[in-house]
N, C-alpha and C positions, 0 to 999 in steps of 0.2 A: 332411652338414654340419649342425650344430645351429642355425646362424644365417646370415643373408644376408651376403655379402661384397661390398663396393662397390669399384670400381676406383679412384675418385678418393679420394685421401687428403687430409684436412683437417688443420689445425693441431690437435694434441691428439688426433688420431684413434687413435693407437697406445694412448694411455691409455684412451680410450673403449672400444676393442676388447678390451683386457685386462679392463676392468671387466665388459663384456658376457659374456666367456668365463667369468669367475669367477661371475657371477650365474647363467648357464646351468648351470654345473657344480653349483652349490649347489641349484638348483631340481631338477635331475635326481636328486640324492641324497635329496631329500625324498620321503617316502612318506606318502600320505594314505590310510590303511587304515581303513575303517569298522568293521573287526572289533574294533578296540581304541579305547576311549574313556577316556582318563585311567587307563589300566592295567586296565580292565575288559573282559571279552570281550563280544562282540556279543549273546550270550544273556542277559547280566545287565543290559545297558544298553538303554534305550529311546531311540531316535532320533526326535525330532519333526521331521517334514518338513512345512513349510507348503505348503498347496495352491498350485498355480501360478496366477498372476493373468492373467486374459485382458484385455489392454489394449484390445482391440477393443470389448469390451462397454461399457467406460467411455466410449469416444469416440463410440459410436453414439447418435444422438438417438432417443428413444423415440417411436414412432408411436402417438398417442392413438386413432386410428381402428381400430387393430388390437385394442384391448382393449374397445371399445364395441360393443354389439350394435345399438343403435338410433341414429337420427340425432338424437333429442332429447338423448341423453347427450352427443353430440359438441357440440351447440350449447350445452349447459350448461357444458361444460368450456371452450369457447372464449369464452363470454360473460363469464366471471369471470377475467380475467388477473391473475396475481399481480404487483402493482406495489409497489415499495419506497416507503416513506414519504419524502417530500422535506421537508427542513428549510430554514429560512431565509426571507428575503424573496422576493418574486416574481421579482426579478432573478436571484438565485442559483438558484431553482427552475427558471428558464428555462435557465440554463447546465447544470444537472443533466439536464434533459430532452434538451438537445442532446448531452450525453455519452452518454446511453443510446441515442440514435439515430445515434451515430457521426458527428455533424455538427459537432463541436467540434475545431478544429485548434489547435496550439500553436506552429507554426513561425514565424509572423509576429509573435509576441509578443502574441497576443490575450489571454493570461492576464494580462498586465500591464494592458492596457486594462480588463479585467474587475475587477481589484483596485482600480485608481484610480477607476473609475466607481462601484464599490460604496462606496468611502470617501466620495465626495461625497454619495451617497444616505444613507449612515450618519450623517454629521455634520449633514445637514439634518433628519433625524428619527430619533434614536437609539432611541426606544422601540419602533419597529417591527422592530428587528434583534436581538432577544434570542436567537434561534436561529441566527444567521448564523455564529458560530464553529463550530458543529456542521456547518453546511452546507459551509463551506470545508474542514473535515476530511474530509467525505464526498466532496467533489469531488476532493481530493487522493488519496483511496483509489481512487476510480473511475479516475483517470488512471494510477495505479500498477498497476492490474490489467489494463488494456487492452493489446492487442498492439501491437508497434511497426510503424509505417508511415512513409513518407517525410514525410508532412504532420504527423507527430507526433514529430518528432525533438527537440523541446524539452519533452517530457513530464516528464523528470526535474527540470528547472529549474522547471517549473510546479508540480510536486508540492511542492517545497521552498518556493516562493513562497506557495502556498495554505496550507500548514501554518503558515508564519510569520504570514500574515495572520489565521489563526484564533487564534493566540496574541495578536496585537495587539488583535483585537476582544474577546477574552475579558478581556484586561487593561483595555481601555477601558471596557467595560460592566460590569465587576465593581463591586459595591457598595463605596463608600468606607467605610473603618472610621470609626466614630463617635469623635469627639474627647472626651476627658473634660472635664467642666466645670471652668473655672478656679476656684480657691479664692478668688481676689481678684475681687470684683465691684464695679463702679462704681455710683453712685447711680442712674443712668438705666437700667441693665440692658443698655445697648447695648455690645457688645464691639468695635465698629469704632472707629477713630480716624483722625485726619489729622495728619500731621507736615509742617511747613513748614521749609524750609532758611532759616537766618538770612541776612538781607540785609546785605551789607557795603558 
């Protein structure tokens, strides 16, 4: 038999079985002959076969002690860890360091607390937050890359919220376009004025 037969019949099973039989018949009539490649014989055509990828090599962690001959080389390698540059204010840098140490959860809505706390800090002293839009984007990217766990089930919502907050901060801290000077100037040079409602 070319395919498995099930005893239990479902609604539409006959149509499904007929399609499976047609597909199996079609696949059996196909021939994948390497001797012919678009009408050319195997002697005239060159078949490029990519080398097989060994997935285990990519997944294995490299042992730095295996390559080093002396203990001083090991200490030099371990004393200079590669650390990504953190952007933003100290508050966002603390969140980024929590993310790198897997200590930041999103299940309880901690990301909303972080956004609202940062907004309070931002509006208190905006000049210190010039790189915070970049920091929120980096935090969103870090959340997007990390593996799923039960205490990280709200990571997708946190990524969206952090990216939105990055846009809000970038728009808030963007320099305001300069207004062209008015062609009509008053005698005092003061552009402000006061308008009172008439008393009735």
